[in-house]
mmCIF file of the C-alpha atoms, coordinates in Angstrom:
data_MODEL
# 
_entry.id   MODEL 
# 
loop_
_atom_site.group_PDB 
_atom_site.id 
_atom_site.type_symbol 
_atom_site.label_atom_id 
_atom_site.label_alt_id 
_atom_site.label_comp_id 
_atom_site.label_asym_id 
_atom_site.label_entity_id 
_atom_site.label_seq_id 
_atom_site.pdbx_PDB_ins_code 
_atom_site.Cartn_x 
_atom_site.Cartn_y 
_atom_site.Cartn_z 
_atom_site.occupancy 
_atom_site.B_iso_or_equiv 
_atom_site.pdbx_formal_charge 
_atom_site.auth_seq_id 
_atom_site.auth_comp_id 
_atom_site.auth_asym_id 
_atom_site.auth_atom_id 
_atom_site.pdbx_PDB_model_num 
ATOM 1   C CA . UNK A 1 1   ? -0.009  0.095  -0.092  1.00 0.00 ? 1   UNK A CA 1 
ATOM 2   C CA . UNK A 1 2   ? 1.267   3.403  -1.123  1.00 0.00 ? 2   UNK A CA 1 
ATOM 3   C CA . UNK A 1 3   ? 1.865   6.298  1.172   1.00 0.00 ? 3   UNK A CA 1 
ATOM 4   C CA . UNK A 1 4   ? -0.847  8.284  -0.911  1.00 0.00 ? 4   UNK A CA 1 
ATOM 5   C CA . UNK A 1 5   ? -3.452  5.489  -0.364  1.00 0.00 ? 5   UNK A CA 1 
ATOM 6   C CA . UNK A 1 6   ? -2.915  5.171  3.300   1.00 0.00 ? 6   UNK A CA 1 
ATOM 7   C CA . UNK A 1 7   ? -3.453  9.195  3.595   1.00 0.00 ? 7   UNK A CA 1 
ATOM 8   C CA . UNK A 1 8   ? -6.548  9.105  1.319   1.00 0.00 ? 8   UNK A CA 1 
ATOM 9   C CA . UNK A 1 9   ? -8.096  6.337  3.545   1.00 0.00 ? 9   UNK A CA 1 
ATOM 10  C CA . UNK A 1 10  ? -7.237  8.194  7.074   1.00 0.00 ? 10  UNK A CA 1 
ATOM 11  C CA . UNK A 1 11  ? -8.806  11.266 5.209   1.00 0.00 ? 11  UNK A CA 1 
ATOM 12  C CA . UNK A 1 12  ? -11.989 9.746  4.541   1.00 0.00 ? 12  UNK A CA 1 
ATOM 13  C CA . UNK A 1 13  ? -12.276 8.235  7.945   1.00 0.00 ? 13  UNK A CA 1 
ATOM 14  C CA . UNK A 1 14  ? -11.394 11.440 9.416   1.00 0.00 ? 14  UNK A CA 1 
ATOM 15  C CA . UNK A 1 15  ? -14.315 13.145 7.374   1.00 0.00 ? 15  UNK A CA 1 
ATOM 16  C CA . UNK A 1 16  ? -16.748 10.153 8.339   1.00 0.00 ? 16  UNK A CA 1 
ATOM 17  C CA . UNK A 1 17  ? -15.397 10.927 11.928  1.00 0.00 ? 17  UNK A CA 1 
ATOM 18  C CA . UNK A 1 18  ? -16.275 14.291 12.074  1.00 0.00 ? 18  UNK A CA 1 
ATOM 19  C CA . UNK A 1 19  ? -19.567 13.667 10.775  1.00 0.00 ? 19  UNK A CA 1 
ATOM 20  C CA . UNK A 1 20  ? -20.575 10.902 13.334  1.00 0.00 ? 20  UNK A CA 1 
ATOM 21  C CA . UNK A 1 21  ? -19.067 13.518 16.140  1.00 0.00 ? 21  UNK A CA 1 
ATOM 22  C CA . UNK A 1 22  ? -21.254 16.412 14.599  1.00 0.00 ? 22  UNK A CA 1 
ATOM 23  C CA . UNK A 1 23  ? -24.334 13.964 14.647  1.00 0.00 ? 23  UNK A CA 1 
ATOM 24  C CA . UNK A 1 24  ? -23.294 12.802 18.257  1.00 0.00 ? 24  UNK A CA 1 
ATOM 25  C CA . UNK A 1 25  ? -23.387 16.114 19.434  1.00 0.00 ? 25  UNK A CA 1 
ATOM 26  C CA . UNK A 1 26  ? -26.821 16.474 18.230  1.00 0.00 ? 26  UNK A CA 1 
ATOM 27  C CA . UNK A 1 27  ? -28.084 13.572 19.621  1.00 0.00 ? 27  UNK A CA 1 
ATOM 28  C CA . UNK A 1 28  ? -26.755 14.644 23.042  1.00 0.00 ? 28  UNK A CA 1 
ATOM 29  C CA . UNK A 1 29  ? -27.880 17.970 22.867  1.00 0.00 ? 29  UNK A CA 1 
ATOM 30  C CA . UNK A 1 30  ? -31.448 16.510 22.202  1.00 0.00 ? 30  UNK A CA 1 
ATOM 31  C CA . UNK A 1 31  ? -30.589 13.742 24.955  1.00 0.00 ? 31  UNK A CA 1 
ATOM 32  C CA . UNK A 1 32  ? -30.261 16.189 27.443  1.00 0.00 ? 32  UNK A CA 1 
ATOM 33  C CA . UNK A 1 33  ? -33.607 18.602 26.577  1.00 0.00 ? 33  UNK A CA 1 
ATOM 34  C CA . UNK A 1 34  ? -35.466 15.170 26.300  1.00 0.00 ? 34  UNK A CA 1 
ATOM 35  C CA . UNK A 1 35  ? -34.024 14.867 30.061  1.00 0.00 ? 35  UNK A CA 1 
ATOM 36  C CA . UNK A 1 36  ? -35.006 18.097 31.160  1.00 0.00 ? 36  UNK A CA 1 
ATOM 37  C CA . UNK A 1 37  ? -38.759 17.531 29.663  1.00 0.00 ? 37  UNK A CA 1 
ATOM 38  C CA . UNK A 1 38  ? -38.719 14.327 31.772  1.00 0.00 ? 38  UNK A CA 1 
ATOM 39  C CA . UNK A 1 39  ? -37.519 15.844 35.195  1.00 0.00 ? 39  UNK A CA 1 
ATOM 40  C CA . UNK A 1 40  ? -39.901 18.646 34.582  1.00 0.00 ? 40  UNK A CA 1 
ATOM 41  C CA . UNK A 1 41  ? -42.864 16.068 33.990  1.00 0.00 ? 41  UNK A CA 1 
ATOM 42  C CA . UNK A 1 42  ? -41.889 13.855 36.912  1.00 0.00 ? 42  UNK A CA 1 
ATOM 43  C CA . UNK A 1 43  ? -41.569 17.355 39.152  1.00 0.00 ? 43  UNK A CA 1 
ATOM 44  C CA . UNK A 1 44  ? -45.210 18.082 37.932  1.00 0.00 ? 44  UNK A CA 1 
ATOM 45  C CA . UNK A 1 45  ? -46.582 14.960 38.715  1.00 0.00 ? 45  UNK A CA 1 
ATOM 46  C CA . UNK A 1 46  ? -44.938 14.800 42.311  1.00 0.00 ? 46  UNK A CA 1 
ATOM 47  C CA . UNK A 1 47  ? -45.891 18.092 42.967  1.00 0.00 ? 47  UNK A CA 1 
ATOM 48  C CA . UNK A 1 48  ? -49.500 17.346 42.195  1.00 0.00 ? 48  UNK A CA 1 
ATOM 49  C CA . UNK A 1 49  ? -49.589 14.084 44.414  1.00 0.00 ? 49  UNK A CA 1 
ATOM 50  C CA . UNK A 1 50  ? -47.918 16.096 47.029  1.00 0.00 ? 50  UNK A CA 1 
ATOM 51  C CA . UNK A 1 51  ? -50.687 18.819 47.247  1.00 0.00 ? 51  UNK A CA 1 
ATOM 52  C CA . UNK A 1 52  ? -53.353 16.083 46.832  1.00 0.00 ? 52  UNK A CA 1 
ATOM 53  C CA . UNK A 1 53  ? -51.708 14.022 49.748  1.00 0.00 ? 53  UNK A CA 1 
ATOM 54  C CA . UNK A 1 54  ? -51.383 16.659 52.341  1.00 0.00 ? 54  UNK A CA 1 
ATOM 55  C CA . UNK A 1 55  ? -55.201 17.201 52.221  1.00 0.00 ? 55  UNK A CA 1 
ATOM 56  C CA . UNK A 1 56  ? -55.357 20.950 50.603  1.00 0.00 ? 56  UNK A CA 1 
ATOM 57  C CA . UNK A 1 57  ? -58.544 21.936 49.029  1.00 0.00 ? 57  UNK A CA 1 
ATOM 58  C CA . UNK A 1 58  ? -57.688 22.198 45.104  1.00 0.00 ? 58  UNK A CA 1 
ATOM 59  C CA . UNK A 1 59  ? -59.670 23.402 42.237  1.00 0.00 ? 59  UNK A CA 1 
ATOM 60  C CA . UNK A 1 60  ? -60.274 21.135 39.072  1.00 0.00 ? 60  UNK A CA 1 
ATOM 61  C CA . UNK A 1 61  ? -58.617 23.382 36.881  1.00 0.00 ? 61  UNK A CA 1 
ATOM 62  C CA . UNK A 1 62  ? -55.348 23.527 38.983  1.00 0.00 ? 62  UNK A CA 1 
ATOM 63  C CA . UNK A 1 63  ? -54.752 19.904 38.392  1.00 0.00 ? 63  UNK A CA 1 
ATOM 64  C CA . UNK A 1 64  ? -55.175 20.177 34.710  1.00 0.00 ? 64  UNK A CA 1 
ATOM 65  C CA . UNK A 1 65  ? -53.509 23.254 34.237  1.00 0.00 ? 65  UNK A CA 1 
ATOM 66  C CA . UNK A 1 66  ? -49.760 22.386 32.669  1.00 0.00 ? 66  UNK A CA 1 
ATOM 67  C CA . UNK A 1 67  ? -50.537 18.964 34.414  1.00 0.00 ? 67  UNK A CA 1 
ATOM 68  C CA . UNK A 1 68  ? -49.125 15.690 33.865  1.00 0.00 ? 68  UNK A CA 1 
ATOM 69  C CA . UNK A 1 69  ? -49.602 13.675 30.891  1.00 0.00 ? 69  UNK A CA 1 
ATOM 70  C CA . UNK A 1 70  ? -49.229 10.142 31.109  1.00 0.00 ? 70  UNK A CA 1 
ATOM 71  C CA . UNK A 1 71  ? -48.971 9.741  27.243  1.00 0.00 ? 71  UNK A CA 1 
ATOM 72  C CA . UNK A 1 72  ? -46.568 12.509 27.073  1.00 0.00 ? 72  UNK A CA 1 
ATOM 73  C CA . UNK A 1 73  ? -44.565 10.953 29.920  1.00 0.00 ? 73  UNK A CA 1 
ATOM 74  C CA . UNK A 1 74  ? -44.578 7.498  28.104  1.00 0.00 ? 74  UNK A CA 1 
ATOM 75  C CA . UNK A 1 75  ? -43.287 9.496  24.332  1.00 0.00 ? 75  UNK A CA 1 
ATOM 76  C CA . UNK A 1 76  ? -40.458 11.106 26.246  1.00 0.00 ? 76  UNK A CA 1 
ATOM 77  C CA . UNK A 1 77  ? -39.210 7.875  27.711  1.00 0.00 ? 77  UNK A CA 1 
ATOM 78  C CA . UNK A 1 78  ? -39.731 6.295  24.239  1.00 0.00 ? 78  UNK A CA 1 
ATOM 79  C CA . UNK A 1 79  ? -37.538 8.777  22.690  1.00 0.00 ? 79  UNK A CA 1 
ATOM 80  C CA . UNK A 1 80  ? -35.264 8.947  24.986  1.00 0.00 ? 80  UNK A CA 1 
ATOM 81  C CA . UNK A 1 81  ? -34.553 5.369  24.502  1.00 0.00 ? 81  UNK A CA 1 
ATOM 82  C CA . UNK A 1 82  ? -34.219 5.837  20.845  1.00 0.00 ? 82  UNK A CA 1 
ATOM 83  C CA . UNK A 1 83  ? -32.011 8.521  21.560  1.00 0.00 ? 83  UNK A CA 1 
ATOM 84  C CA . UNK A 1 84  ? -29.665 6.140  23.607  1.00 0.00 ? 84  UNK A CA 1 
ATOM 85  C CA . UNK A 1 85  ? -30.067 3.600  21.040  1.00 0.00 ? 85  UNK A CA 1 
ATOM 86  C CA . UNK A 1 86  ? -28.805 6.229  18.301  1.00 0.00 ? 86  UNK A CA 1 
ATOM 87  C CA . UNK A 1 87  ? -26.062 7.394  20.392  1.00 0.00 ? 87  UNK A CA 1 
ATOM 88  C CA . UNK A 1 88  ? -24.642 3.719  20.945  1.00 0.00 ? 88  UNK A CA 1 
ATOM 89  C CA . UNK A 1 89  ? -25.136 3.084  17.199  1.00 0.00 ? 89  UNK A CA 1 
ATOM 90  C CA . UNK A 1 90  ? -22.783 5.837  16.403  1.00 0.00 ? 90  UNK A CA 1 
ATOM 91  C CA . UNK A 1 91  ? -20.110 5.006  19.049  1.00 0.00 ? 91  UNK A CA 1 
ATOM 92  C CA . UNK A 1 92  ? -20.324 1.578  17.734  1.00 0.00 ? 92  UNK A CA 1 
ATOM 93  C CA . UNK A 1 93  ? -19.356 3.275  14.148  1.00 0.00 ? 93  UNK A CA 1 
ATOM 94  C CA . UNK A 1 94  ? -16.737 5.401  15.343  1.00 0.00 ? 94  UNK A CA 1 
ATOM 95  C CA . UNK A 1 95  ? -15.296 2.230  17.043  1.00 0.00 ? 95  UNK A CA 1 
ATOM 96  C CA . UNK A 1 96  ? -15.528 0.536  13.691  1.00 0.00 ? 96  UNK A CA 1 
ATOM 97  C CA . UNK A 1 97  ? -13.455 3.480  11.915  1.00 0.00 ? 97  UNK A CA 1 
ATOM 98  C CA . UNK A 1 98  ? -10.781 3.830  14.528  1.00 0.00 ? 98  UNK A CA 1 
ATOM 99  C CA . UNK A 1 99  ? -10.193 -0.072 13.986  1.00 0.00 ? 99  UNK A CA 1 
ATOM 100 C CA . UNK A 1 100 ? -10.317 0.267  10.027  1.00 0.00 ? 100 UNK A CA 1 
ATOM 101 C CA . UNK A 1 101 ? -7.962  3.175  10.320  1.00 0.00 ? 101 UNK A CA 1 
ATOM 102 C CA . UNK A 1 102 ? -5.605  0.758  12.626  1.00 0.00 ? 102 UNK A CA 1 
ATOM 103 C CA . UNK A 1 103 ? -5.699  -1.962 10.451  1.00 0.00 ? 103 UNK A CA 1 
ATOM 104 C CA . UNK A 1 104 ? -4.924  0.241  7.218   1.00 0.00 ? 104 UNK A CA 1 
ATOM 105 C CA . UNK A 1 105 ? -1.918  1.427  9.176   1.00 0.00 ? 105 UNK A CA 1 
ATOM 106 C CA . UNK A 1 106 ? -0.925  -1.985 10.052  1.00 0.00 ? 106 UNK A CA 1 
ATOM 107 C CA . UNK A 1 107 ? -1.180  -2.985 6.735   1.00 0.00 ? 107 UNK A CA 1 
ATOM 108 C CA . UNK A 1 108 ? 0.841   0.120  5.697   1.00 0.00 ? 108 UNK A CA 1 
ATOM 109 C CA . UNK A 1 109 ? 3.579   -0.738 8.031   1.00 0.00 ? 109 UNK A CA 1 
ATOM 110 C CA . UNK A 1 110 ? 3.552   -4.680 6.884   1.00 0.00 ? 110 UNK A CA 1 
ATOM 111 C CA . UNK A 1 111 ? 4.381   -3.636 3.596   1.00 0.00 ? 111 UNK A CA 1 
ATOM 112 C CA . UNK A 1 112 ? 6.740   -0.798 4.384   1.00 0.00 ? 112 UNK A CA 1 
ATOM 113 C CA . UNK A 1 113 ? 8.860   -3.244 6.286   1.00 0.00 ? 113 UNK A CA 1 
ATOM 114 C CA . UNK A 1 114 ? 8.891   -5.837 3.404   1.00 0.00 ? 114 UNK A CA 1 
ATOM 115 C CA . UNK A 1 115 ? 9.848   -3.076 0.945   1.00 0.00 ? 115 UNK A CA 1 
ATOM 116 C CA . UNK A 1 116 ? 12.820  -2.199 3.132   1.00 0.00 ? 116 UNK A CA 1 
ATOM 117 C CA . UNK A 1 117 ? 13.599  -5.504 3.311   1.00 0.00 ? 117 UNK A CA 1 
ATOM 118 C CA . UNK A 1 118 ? 13.562  -6.122 -0.235  1.00 0.00 ? 118 UNK A CA 1 
ATOM 119 C CA . UNK A 1 119 ? 15.620  -2.637 -0.677  1.00 0.00 ? 119 UNK A CA 1 
ATOM 120 C CA . UNK A 1 120 ? 18.163  -3.834 1.880   1.00 0.00 ? 120 UNK A CA 1 
ATOM 121 C CA . UNK A 1 121 ? 18.389  -7.172 0.175   1.00 0.00 ? 121 UNK A CA 1 
ATOM 122 C CA . UNK A 1 122 ? 18.953  -5.415 -3.669  1.00 0.00 ? 122 UNK A CA 1 
ATOM 123 C CA . UNK A 1 123 ? 21.218  -2.940 -1.765  1.00 0.00 ? 123 UNK A CA 1 
ATOM 124 C CA . UNK A 1 124 ? 23.805  -6.088 -0.480  1.00 0.00 ? 124 UNK A CA 1 
ATOM 125 C CA . UNK A 1 125 ? 23.270  -7.642 -3.599  1.00 0.00 ? 125 UNK A CA 1 
ATOM 126 C CA . UNK A 1 126 ? 24.704  -4.675 -5.257  1.00 0.00 ? 126 UNK A CA 1 
ATOM 127 C CA . UNK A 1 127 ? 27.362  -4.188 -2.716  1.00 0.00 ? 127 UNK A CA 1 
ATOM 128 C CA . UNK A 1 128 ? 28.578  -7.873 -3.159  1.00 0.00 ? 128 UNK A CA 1 
ATOM 129 C CA . UNK A 1 129 ? 28.455  -7.586 -7.027  1.00 0.00 ? 129 UNK A CA 1 
ATOM 130 C CA . UNK A 1 130 ? 30.394  -4.264 -6.815  1.00 0.00 ? 130 UNK A CA 1 
ATOM 131 C CA . UNK A 1 131 ? 32.941  -5.979 -4.685  1.00 0.00 ? 131 UNK A CA 1 
ATOM 132 C CA . UNK A 1 132 ? 33.162  -9.236 -7.116  1.00 0.00 ? 132 UNK A CA 1 
ATOM 133 C CA . UNK A 1 133 ? 34.076  -6.638 -9.981  1.00 0.00 ? 133 UNK A CA 1 
ATOM 134 C CA . UNK A 1 134 ? 36.688  -4.707 -7.954  1.00 0.00 ? 134 UNK A CA 1 
ATOM 135 C CA . UNK A 1 135 ? 38.397  -8.161 -6.947  1.00 0.00 ? 135 UNK A CA 1 
ATOM 136 C CA . UNK A 1 136 ? 38.711  -9.099 -10.567 1.00 0.00 ? 136 UNK A CA 1 
# 
């Protein structure tokens, strides 16, 4: 493998990594927003339960105003699971890209070592031929 090919592979892998990092940043931002919404929904639920549990007289509208929605809460939980799944997928793709880059580098190094050995053998052969010519 030539150095230019290795550099092209590394460049392509770096581009893909940057794209995945950008996607991961977006997913993490969405995950944080989702977690804030879940925390808000839980706070609303617990505050309503606390007020009801203390025996305070509450108006019916107070329970409904910005109230807890089980459907919305479940939807937020599912979205959190999906986001975590996508994040794990992107992290595994990053690991695969890093492994591919390591393999390409190993292959390049192996071929470079083989090439260097061949060049050394050729240089040694040339030296022996020159010595034979000079000794005659």
